[in-house]
MARVO-589138 format. One line per 10 residues: number of its first residue (from 1); their letters; for each residue x, y, z of C-alpha. Coordinates in steps of 0.1 Angstrom, whole numbers, plus 5000, padded with zeros to 4 digits. Layout:
<nodes>
NUM) a) X Y Z; ... .
</nodes>
This chain:
<nodes>
1) mgdideligq) 2840 6251 7123; 2821 6281 7107; 2799 6257 7086; 2790 6236 7119; 2781 6267 7138; 2757 6277 7108; 2741 6243 7107; 2738 6239 7144; 2722 6271 7154; 2691 6267 7174 .
11) svtlrkvtet) 2694 6281 7208; 2685 6255 7236; 2696 6249 7273; 2715 6218 7283; 2706 6209 7317; 2731 6186 7333; 2719 6165 7366; 2742 6154 7394; 2730 6130 7419; 2748 6121 7452 .
21) ldghghlete) 2740 6088 7466; 2742 6077 7503; 2759 6047 7513; 2729 6025 7508; 2726 6037 7472; 2696 6059 7477; 2694 6094 7464; 2708 6118 7490; 2710 6152 7469; 2704 6163 7435 .
31) stsdvnittl) 2716 6194 7414; 2713 6208 7383; 2734 6232 7360; 2720 6248 7330; 2742 6263 7303; 2729 6278 7268; 2742 6258 7237; 2732 6256 7202; 2718 6226 7182; 2699 6214 7155 .
41) iqpvslkdke) 2668 6194 7161; 2646 6175 7137; 2618 6148 7137; 2632 6112 7134; 2628 6102 7098; 2616 6070 7082; 2652 6066 7068; 2666 6070 7106; 2641 6045 7118; 2652 6017 7090 .
51) ilsigefqsg) 2689 6026 7096; 2690 6029 7135; 2685 5996 7154; 2684 6013 7190; 2652 5999 7203; 2617 6011 7197; 2609 6046 7187; 2579 6064 7201; 2559 6089 7181; 2573 6123 7184 .
61) dmkgyfkyky) 2610 6113 7190; 2634 6137 7176; 2672 6137 7167; 2695 6164 7178; 2727 6174 7164; 2752 6187 7190; 2789 6198 7189; 2813 6176 7203; 2817 6200 7232; 2808 6234 7242 .
71) tvdevdytve) 2830 6260 7263; 2812 6282 7284; 2830 6304 7308; 2861 6283 7303; 2842 6251 7313; 2839 6223 7285; 2803 6207 7284; 2795 6177 7263; 2761 6162 7254; 2756 6127 7270 .
81) agdiiidwnn) 2729 6101 7274; 2708 6112 7303; 2710 6149 7297; 2681 6172 7295; 2677 6196 7266; 2651 6224 7271; 2641 6238 7237; 2628 6274 7226; 2594 6264 7234; 2604 6255 7270 .
91) iqwrvltivg) 2596 6217 7261; 2621 6194 7278; 2637 6165 7260; 2657 6137 7276; 2688 6126 7254; 2683 6088 7253; 2714 6076 7234; 2740 6090 7210; 2731 6072 7177; 2763 6085 7157 .
101) kqswgetevf) 2795 6106 7157; 2808 6126 7129; 2846 6131 7129; 2870 6151 7110; 2903 6130 7109; 2908 6119 7145; 2886 6147 7161; 2849 6145 7167; 2831 6174 7154; 2794 6166 7160 .
111) rkcllrritt) 2772 6138 7175; 2736 6126 7166; 2714 6121 7195; 2680 6106 7201; 2656 6128 7221; 2623 6118 7239; 2600 6144 7253; 2596 6144 7290; 2562 6145 7297; 2547 6160 7330 .
121) d) 2511 6146 7330 .
</nodes>
């Protein structure tokens, strides 16, 4: 896995949001947990836009390459749609979807995700 570690080496924060709903389906509580992980974030290329049929891209969308799982303090974390990534400039990105998975044999090694900036305007 050494090669993957060298490629996926940008330090970011993975924010997992857990929501608890009441009996009527309304949000009762929301909690977050942050963990430091590594990734590779790049702009979505024209080739990506031609190959991927995942809906409409917006200007500024990014792609992120993430390891299949990160183990921190003996807890496994996996990047999933809906998670938030906070980059080195403190910019928040929502993971919209997983657009691809790379495996070695039967084992997933990394996944490619579509990221969209969360605006607070």
